[in-house]
C-alpha angles and dihedrals in degrees: 000000000000115000120219108215114206109210122176095267092055091049091051090046093053090049092050091047091051092048090047091055090045094051092046090051091047090049091054092046091050092058099275098307106199096213096051093044093049092047090048091051094049093046092047095051094043091047091050090051093050093045101051099018134255095269094050091046092052091046091049095050095042099049110122092236090053097051094100092052094042094051092046093047092046093048090049090048090054092046090055091048094051093048109267100111101165095052089041094053092048090053092043092049091052091047092047092052092048094045099045100034090109090063096059096086091050090047090049092056090049094048092048088065094057108098107236102016090044092065090060092049091050092062112117098246092049094048091047090052093053092037091068090063098039095103094061122100123239105264099232 
C-alpha cells in the first residue's frame, strides 16, 4: 500500500485549492463577480501546484492529450482576468472537464463510501456511467 505523506506544503496546497473552489463558486453565485472568480482561479492553480508539486503540475498540463483542456482552461483564465467572466467560466468549465475527466472514476469510488450521498452513487445507472471509464489510469 502506498502511503500518502502530508507535509506542510501539501496541507497548505489543499487549503488553497479548497479556497479556490469556494471563491469560484461564490463568484458564480454572485453573478459572475470578476474579482472573486480571478481570486478563485489563482488560489486553485497555486493550491494544485503546492499539492502535487511544480514538476508534476507542469507535466500534467503539458501532456499532449491534455493540450485541448489546458488551452481551454488557460484561455478561460485569461478571459476572467481581462473582464469577461461568463465566457471565461464557460471555457474554464470545459477545460476543467477535459483535464480532470480521468479523476471521475476515482472520485466515484470515494463518494460511494459516504453514507447518504453514496447511496445515490450506488444506483445502477450511475455505476454503469462510471464503470465505462474504470479502466483508465489517473492522469497524474
